C-alpha positions in Angstrom: 4.8 -9.6 9.6 3.1 -11.8 7.2 1.1 -8.8 5.9 4.6 -7.1 4.8 5.8 -10.4 3.2 2.3 -11.0 1.6 2.1 -7.7 -0.5 5.9 -8.3 -1.4 5.1 -11.7 -3.0 2.3 -9.8 -5.0 5.1 -7.4 -6.2 3.4 -6.1 -9.3 -0.2 -7.5 -8.8 -2.6 -4.8 -9.7 -5.7 -7.0 -9.7 -8.0 -8.0 -6.9 -8.9 -6.5 -3.5 -6.8 -5.6 -0.4 -8.4 -5.1 3.2 -7.9 -2.1 5.2 -6.1 -4.1 7.6 -3.8 -5.3 5.1 -3.1 -2.0 3.6 -2.5 -0.4 7.1 -0.4 -3.3 8.6 1.9 -3.0 5.3 2.1 0.9 6.0 3.1 0.4 9.9 5.9 -2.3 9.0 7.1 -0.5 5.9 7.5 2.6 8.2 9.3 0.6 10.7 11.6 -1.1 8.0 12.3 2.4 6.1 13.3 3.9 9.8 15.7 1.1 10.3 17.1 1.1 6.7 17.5 5.0 7.1 19.3 4.4 10.6 21.7 1.7 9.3 22.3 4.2 6.1 23.1 6.9 8.6 26.0 4.4 10.3 27.3 3.2 7.3 27.6 6.7 5.9 26.2 5.9 2.5 24.4 9.2 2.1 20.9 7.6 1.7 21.9 5.2 -0.9 20.7 2.1 0.9 17.5 3.9 2.0 16.9 5.0 -1.7 17.6 1.5 -3.1 15.0 0.3 -0.4 12.7 3.2 -1.7 12.9 2.0 -5.2 12.6 -1.7 -4.4 9.2 -1.2 -2.5 7.7 1.4 -5.0 5.8 -1.0 -7.1 4.3 -3.2 -4.2 3.1 0.2 -2.5 1.3 1.5 -5.6 -0.1 -2.1 -6.4 -1.5 -2.4 -3.0 -2.9 0.7 -2.7 -4.7 0.2 -6.2 -5.9 -3.5 -4.9 -7.2 -1.2 -1.8 -9.2 1.2 -4.2 -10.6 -2.0 -5.8 -11.9 -2.9 -2.4 -13.8 0.3 -2.5 -15.3 -0.3 -5.6 -13.0 2.2 -7.2 -10.8 2.2 -10.1 -6.7 2.0 -9.7 -6.8 5.5 -11.4 -8.1 7.2 -8.4 -4.7 6.5 -7.2 -3.6 9.9 -9.0 -6.3 11.8 -6.8 -3.2 12.1 -4.1 -1.3 14.5 -6.8 -4.1 17.2 -6.8 -2.5 19.8 -4.5 -4.0 20.6 -1.2 -7.2 18.6 -1.0 -6.1 15.2 -2.8 -3.6 13.5 -0.4 -6.6 14.1 2.3 -9.1 12.7 -0.2 -7.0 9.7 -0.7 -6.4 8.9 2.9 -9.9 9.0 3.4 -10.6 6.5 0.6 -7.7 4.2 1.9 -9.2 4.5 5.6 -12.9 3.8 4.4 -14.6 0.5 4.8 -14.4 -1.8 1.4 -17.9 -3.0 -0.3 -18.9 -5.8 1.6 -20.2 -7.5 -1.6 -18.4 -8.9 -4.3 -17.8 -6.1 -6.9 -15.9 -6.1 -10.4 -12.5 -6.5 -8.9 -13.5 -9.7 -7.2 -14.9 -11.2 -3.7 -14.9 -9.6 -0.5 -11.5 -10.3 1.0 -12.8 -10.3 4.6 -15.4 -13.0 3.4 -12.2 -14.8 2.0 -10.2 -14.7 5.2 -12.8 -15.0 8.0 
């Protein structure tokens, strides 16, 4: 659960690095929360208004976390936009996000694995 809250605490922090574990655990918790919000939205009959508000609230931390994850690979945050390339872009971004980060410090900061270990 702390993976989810830690990302929300760094709401719009686009600097630094994020471990694979931090990224994928946040992704997992975010999917679970989104499902619960969608169910509540359906039960209440709000026509996806609550879900839309949740999406708007979470979009900035999701982008910031993805940029920090790309920084862990030694890539610029601008690589985020590779996901918008039709057909191959999303797959390429997924492969990048699933790749192991650089073990040594890079221009974006120290290895977060070494810091948390």
